[in-house]
C-alpha positions as a Markdown table, in Angstrom:
| # | Residue | x | y | z |
|---|---|---|---|---|
| 1 | Leu | -9.5 | 10.7 | -19.0 |
| 2 | Pro | -11.3 | 12.9 | -16.4 |
| 3 | Ala | -10.8 | 16.6 | -17.0 |
| 4 | Ser | -9.5 | 17.1 | -13.5 |
| 5 | Val | -6.7 | 14.6 | -14.1 |
| 6 | Glu | -5.8 | 16.1 | -17.4 |
| 7 | Glu | -5.6 | 19.5 | -15.8 |
| 8 | Tyr | -3.4 | 18.1 | -13.0 |
| 9 | Leu | -1.0 | 16.5 | -15.4 |
| 10 | Lys | -0.7 | 19.7 | -17.4 |
| 11 | Asp | 0.1 | 21.7 | -14.3 |
| 12 | Ser | 2.4 | 19.2 | -12.6 |
| 13 | Leu | 4.4 | 17.4 | -15.3 |
| 14 | Asn | 7.0 | 18.5 | -17.8 |
| 15 | Pro | 6.2 | 18.0 | -21.5 |
| 16 | Lys | 6.9 | 14.5 | -22.7 |
| 17 | Ala | 7.1 | 13.2 | -19.1 |
| 18 | Thr | 6.7 | 9.5 | -18.5 |
| 19 | Ile | 3.4 | 8.2 | -17.1 |
| 20 | Tyr | 3.1 | 4.6 | -15.8 |
| 21 | Leu | -0.2 | 2.8 | -16.2 |
| 22 | Leu | -0.5 | 0.1 | -13.6 |
| 23 | Gly | -2.6 | -2.7 | -14.9 |
| 24 | Gly | -4.0 | -4.0 | -18.2 |
| 25 | Ile | -6.7 | -2.4 | -20.4 |
| 26 | Ser | -9.4 | -3.8 | -18.2 |
| 27 | Ala | -8.0 | -1.6 | -15.4 |
| 28 | Ile | -7.0 | 1.4 | -17.4 |
| 29 | Ser | -8.5 | 1.6 | -20.8 |
| 30 | Leu | -6.9 | 2.1 | -24.2 |
| 31 | Asp | -9.0 | 5.3 | -24.5 |
| 32 | Val | -7.2 | 6.7 | -21.5 |
| 33 | Glu | -3.8 | 5.6 | -22.9 |
| 34 | Asp | -4.5 | 7.1 | -26.3 |
| 35 | Arg | -5.5 | 10.4 | -24.8 |
| 36 | Leu | -2.4 | 10.6 | -22.7 |
| 37 | Glu | -0.3 | 9.9 | -25.8 |
| 38 | Asp | -2.2 | 12.6 | -27.7 |
| 39 | Leu | -1.2 | 15.0 | -24.9 |
| 40 | Gly | 2.4 | 14.2 | -25.6 |
| 41 | Tyr | 3.4 | 12.0 | -22.7 |
| 42 | Val | 5.5 | 8.9 | -22.9 |
| 43 | Ile | 3.4 | 6.0 | -21.7 |
| 44 | Lys | 4.7 | 2.8 | -20.1 |
| 45 | Arg | 2.0 | 0.2 | -19.2 |
| 46 | Val | 3.0 | -2.3 | -16.5 |
| 47 | Ser | 0.8 | -5.3 | -16.4 |
| 48 | Gly | 0.4 | -9.0 | -16.1 |
| 49 | Lys | -2.3 | -11.6 | -16.5 |
| 50 | Ser | -3.4 | -11.2 | -12.8 |
| 51 | Arg | -3.0 | -8.9 | -9.9 |
| 52 | Thr | -0.1 | -11.0 | -8.7 |
| 53 | Glu | 1.7 | -10.9 | -12.0 |
| 54 | Thr | 1.1 | -7.2 | -12.3 |
| 55 | Ser | 2.6 | -6.7 | -8.9 |
| 56 | Ile | 5.7 | -8.8 | -10.0 |
| 57 | Glu | 6.2 | -6.6 | -13.1 |
| 58 | Ile | 6.1 | -3.5 | -10.8 |
| 59 | Ala | 8.5 | -5.2 | -8.4 |
| 60 | Lys | 11.0 | -5.8 | -11.2 |
| 61 | Leu | 11.0 | -2.0 | -11.8 |
| 62 | Val | 11.4 | -1.2 | -8.1 |
| 63 | Gly | 14.3 | -3.5 | -7.7 |
| 64 | Gly | 15.2 | -2.8 | -4.0 |
| 65 | Ser | 16.7 | -4.8 | -1.2 |
| 66 | Gln | 16.8 | -8.6 | -0.6 |
| 67 | Ser | 13.4 | -8.5 | 1.2 |
| 68 | Val | 9.9 | -8.3 | -0.2 |
| 69 | Phe | 6.4 | -7.9 | 1.3 |
| 70 | Phe | 3.6 | -10.3 | 0.6 |
| 71 | Ala | 0.0 | -8.9 | 1.1 |
| 72 | Thr | -3.4 | -9.9 | -0.2 |
| 73 | Gly | -4.9 | -8.2 | -3.2 |
| 74 | Asp | -8.4 | -8.8 | -1.7 |
| 75 | Ala | -10.5 | -5.7 | -1.9 |
| 76 | Asn | -11.8 | -6.5 | 1.6 |
| 77 | Ser | -8.3 | -6.1 | 3.1 |
| 78 | Ser | -6.5 | -2.9 | 3.7 |
| 79 | Asp | -3.2 | -4.5 | 4.9 |
| 80 | Ala | -1.2 | -3.7 | 1.7 |
| 81 | Leu | -2.1 | 0.0 | 2.2 |
| 82 | Ser | -0.8 | 0.0 | 5.8 |
| 83 | Ile | 2.6 | -1.2 | 4.7 |
| 84 | Ser | 2.9 | 0.8 | 1.5 |
| 85 | Pro | 4.5 | 4.0 | 2.8 |
| 86 | Tyr | 7.3 | 2.1 | 4.4 |
| 87 | Ala | 7.7 | -0.1 | 1.3 |
| 88 | Ala | 7.8 | 2.9 | -1.0 |
| 89 | Arg | 10.2 | 4.8 | 1.2 |
| 90 | Asn | 12.6 | 1.9 | 1.5 |
| 91 | Gln | 12.1 | 0.5 | -2.1 |
| 92 | Ile | 10.8 | -2.8 | -0.9 |
| 93 | Pro | 8.4 | -4.4 | -3.4 |
| 94 | Ile | 4.9 | -5.6 | -2.4 |
| 95 | Ile | 3.8 | -8.8 | -4.1 |
| 96 | Ile | 0.1 | -9.5 | -4.2 |
| 97 | Gln | -0.6 | -13.0 | -2.9 |
| 98 | Gln | -3.9 | -14.6 | -3.7 |
| 99 | Gly | -5.0 | -18.1 | -2.6 |
| 100 | Ile | -3.1 | -20.8 | -0.9 |
| 101 | Asn | -0.6 | -21.5 | -3.7 |
| 102 | Val | 2.5 | -19.5 | -4.5 |
| 103 | Ser | 2.5 | -19.0 | -8.2 |
| 104 | Lys | 5.3 | -20.1 | -10.5 |
| 105 | Ala | 5.7 | -16.4 | -11.6 |
| 106 | Thr | 6.2 | -15.5 | -7.9 |
| 107 | Lys | 8.7 | -18.3 | -7.3 |
| 108 | Asp | 10.6 | -17.3 | -10.4 |
| 109 | Tyr | 10.7 | -13.6 | -9.4 |
| 110 | Leu | 11.9 | -14.4 | -5.9 |
| 111 | Lys | 14.7 | -16.6 | -7.3 |
| 112 | Asn | 15.8 | -14.4 | -10.1 |
| 113 | Ser | 15.8 | -11.2 | -8.0 |
| 114 | Gly | 17.9 | -12.8 | -5.3 |
| 115 | Lys | 15.4 | -12.2 | -2.5 |
| 116 | Thr | 16.3 | -13.9 | 0.8 |
| 117 | Ser | 13.4 | -12.9 | 3.1 |
| 118 | Val | 9.7 | -12.4 | 2.9 |
| 119 | Asn | 7.6 | -10.3 | 5.2 |
| 120 | Leu | 4.0 | -11.5 | 5.3 |
| 121 | Ile | 1.5 | -8.7 | 6.0 |
| 122 | Gly | -1.7 | -9.9 | 7.7 |
| 123 | Gly | -2.8 | -13.0 | 9.4 |
| 124 | Ser | -3.3 | -16.5 | 8.0 |
| 125 | Asn | -6.8 | -15.6 | 6.9 |
| 126 | Val | -5.3 | -13.3 | 4.3 |
| 127 | Val | -1.8 | -14.8 | 3.6 |
| 128 | Ser | -2.3 | -18.5 | 4.3 |
| 129 | Thr | -0.2 | -20.8 | 6.4 |
| 130 | Glu | 0.2 | -22.9 | 3.2 |
| 131 | Val | 2.0 | -20.0 | 1.6 |
| 132 | Glu | 4.2 | -19.5 | 4.6 |
| 133 | Thr | 5.1 | -23.2 | 4.6 |
| 134 | Thr | 5.9 | -23.2 | 0.9 |
| 135 | Leu | 8.2 | -20.2 | 1.2 |
| 136 | Lys | 10.0 | -21.7 | 4.2 |
| 137 | Asn | 10.5 | -24.9 | 2.3 |
| 138 | Leu | 12.0 | -22.9 | -0.5 |
| 139 | Gly | 14.6 | -21.5 | 1.9 |
| 140 | Tyr | 13.3 | -18.0 | 2.5 |
| 141 | Ala | 13.4 | -16.3 | 5.9 |
| 142 | Ile | 9.8 | -15.6 | 6.9 |
| 143 | Asp | 8.4 | -12.9 | 9.2 |
| 144 | Arg | 4.7 | -12.2 | 9.7 |
| 145 | Thr | 3.1 | -8.9 | 10.9 |
| 146 | Phe | -0.6 | -9.0 | 11.9 |
| 147 | Gly | -3.3 | -8.2 | 14.4 |
| 148 | Ala | -6.7 | -9.4 | 15.3 |
| 149 | Ser | -8.4 | -6.8 | 12.9 |
| 150 | Arg | -7.5 | -4.5 | 10.1 |
| 151 | Val | -6.9 | -1.7 | 12.6 |
| 152 | Asp | -4.7 | -4.0 | 14.9 |
| 153 | Thr | -2.7 | -5.0 | 11.8 |
| 154 | Ser | -2.2 | -1.4 | 10.9 |
| 155 | Ile | -1.0 | -0.7 | 14.4 |
| 156 | Ala | 1.3 | -3.7 | 14.4 |
| 157 | Ile | 2.9 | -2.5 | 11.1 |
| 158 | Asn | 3.4 | 1.0 | 12.5 |
| 159 | Lys | 5.1 | -0.4 | 15.6 |
| 160 | Lys | 7.4 | -2.7 | 13.7 |
| 161 | Phe | 8.2 | -0.7 | 10.6 |
| 162 | Val | 8.9 | 2.7 | 12.2 |
| 163 | Met | 8.8 | 5.8 | 10.1 |
| 164 | Pro | 10.3 | 8.8 | 11.9 |
| 165 | Gly | 8.7 | 11.7 | 10.0 |
| 166 | Glu | 6.8 | 14.5 | 11.7 |
| 167 | Ser | 3.4 | 13.8 | 10.2 |
| 168 | Leu | 0.8 | 11.1 | 10.4 |
| 169 | Val | -1.6 | 10.0 | 7.8 |
| 170 | Ile | -5.1 | 8.8 | 8.9 |
| 171 | Gly | -7.4 | 6.7 | 6.8 |
| 172 | Asn | -10.5 | 4.6 | 7.1 |
| 173 | Ala | -9.7 | 0.9 | 7.3 |
| 174 | Tyr | -13.1 | -0.1 | 6.0 |
| 175 | Ser | -13.4 | 2.4 | 3.1 |
| 176 | Phe | -9.8 | 2.7 | 2.1 |
| 177 | Ile | -9.8 | 3.6 | -1.6 |
| 178 | Asp | -9.5 | 7.3 | -0.8 |
| 179 | Ala | -6.4 | 6.5 | 1.3 |
| 180 | Leu | -4.7 | 4.6 | -1.5 |
| 181 | Ala | -3.0 | 7.5 | -3.1 |
| 182 | Gly | -2.0 | 8.7 | 0.4 |
| 183 | Ser | 0.7 | 6.0 | 0.5 |
| 184 | Val | 2.9 | 8.2 | -1.6 |
| 185 | Leu | 2.3 | 11.1 | 0.6 |
| 186 | Gly | 3.3 | 9.0 | 3.6 |
| 187 | Ala | 6.5 | 7.9 | 1.8 |
| 188 | Lys | 7.4 | 11.4 | 0.8 |
| 189 | Asn | 7.1 | 12.6 | 4.4 |
| 190 | Asn | 8.7 | 9.4 | 5.9 |
| 191 | Ser | 5.4 | 9.0 | 7.8 |
| 192 | Ser | 3.1 | 6.1 | 8.5 |
| 193 | Ile | -0.5 | 5.5 | 7.5 |
| 194 | Leu | -2.7 | 4.6 | 10.4 |
| 195 | Leu | -6.0 | 3.0 | 9.3 |
| 196 | Leu | -8.8 | 3.3 | 11.8 |
| 197 | His | -12.4 | 2.0 | 12.3 |
| 198 | Pro | -14.8 | 4.8 | 11.2 |
| 199 | Asp | -16.7 | 4.5 | 14.5 |
| 200 | Ala | -15.3 | 7.2 | 16.8 |
| 201 | Thr | -16.0 | 5.0 | 19.9 |
| 202 | Lys | -13.6 | 2.4 | 18.6 |
| 203 | Ile | -10.4 | 4.4 | 18.5 |
| 204 | Pro | -7.4 | 2.4 | 19.8 |
| 205 | Val | -6.7 | 4.5 | 22.9 |
| 206 | Asp | -4.0 | 2.3 | 24.3 |
| 207 | Tyr | -1.9 | 2.7 | 21.2 |
| 208 | Leu | -2.7 | 6.3 | 20.6 |
| 209 | Glu | -1.5 | 7.2 | 24.1 |
| 210 | Thr | 2.0 | 6.0 | 23.0 |
| 211 | Val | 2.1 | 8.0 | 19.8 |
| 212 | Lys | 4.2 | 11.1 | 19.7 |
| 213 | Gln | 1.9 | 14.0 | 18.6 |
| 214 | Pro | 2.8 | 14.8 | 15.0 |
| 215 | Lys | 3.3 | 18.3 | 13.7 |
| 216 | Thr | 1.0 | 17.6 | 10.8 |
| 217 | Leu | -2.0 | 15.3 | 10.5 |
| 218 | Tyr | -3.4 | 14.3 | 7.1 |
| 219 | Tyr | -6.9 | 12.9 | 7.0 |
| 220 | Leu | -7.6 | 11.0 | 3.7 |
| 221 | Gly | -11.1 | 11.4 | 2.3 |
| 222 | Gly | -14.1 | 13.5 | 3.0 |
| 223 | Glu | -16.2 | 13.5 | 6.2 |
| 224 | Thr | -18.3 | 10.5 | 5.0 |
| 225 | Val | -15.0 | 8.6 | 5.2 |
| 226 | Val | -13.3 | 10.2 | 8.1 |
| 227 | Ser | -16.0 | 11.9 | 10.2 |
| 228 | Lys | -15.8 | 15.0 | 12.3 |
| 229 | Glu | -16.6 | 12.8 | 15.3 |
| 230 | Leu | -13.6 | 10.6 | 14.7 |
| 231 | Lys | -11.3 | 13.6 | 14.3 |
| 232 | Tyr | -12.6 | 15.1 | 17.5 |
| 233 | Ser | -12.1 | 11.8 | 19.4 |
| 234 | Leu | -8.5 | 11.6 | 18.1 |
| 235 | Ser | -7.6 | 15.2 | 19.0 |
| 236 | Lys | -7.1 | 14.3 | 22.6 |
| 237 | Tyr | -4.3 | 12.0 | 21.7 |
| 238 | Ile | -2.7 | 13.2 | 18.4 |
| 239 | Gly | -3.9 | 16.8 | 18.1 |
């Protein structure tokens, strides 16, 4: 357990607070779990045999509405991150979909939880048409939100799933691990995450011209992730 994390927990949590570990011991080790227990916290590990099954176990805890998001768990796709503030704010689970088959665990979850609609996040290259067809044949209402690129998908999400907060969270669509924890920040402030290309010459001007200037901007990651040049290029449009 990194010392910085331990210090954060001591400063931020009440004694005997509950800490959720998301993933099995290959993701978060038993050493970390043991140390957290030694510090007096109540530990609840939420995990399954795969990324999909772990997301289902998390979804069961979330509960939520009759809808659910499907997004890829591929490390090369940032689509799940773009939708995550809206999903968290509105208590809509995100199911990680991998491959062209809908797993039995996923089917059982959808049936047992009473879900009636599925929002597919990303194009058919990340959540396949085979998955869409399977879900339609099972009787679920299907909607898909996507764009021609990661950035375009992030824009499409922000347009459709509007969050009326007075801040905007900016991340790098191609180096997005730094932005992952920012989804909770976006949800807390009822504000979207906009993932952009790191090249300052590739900012989506047409979209940015339609964005109301936020009162607060959060840039997630250091200047190797979100450069000064990118921030300067954005300043004309969003401050």
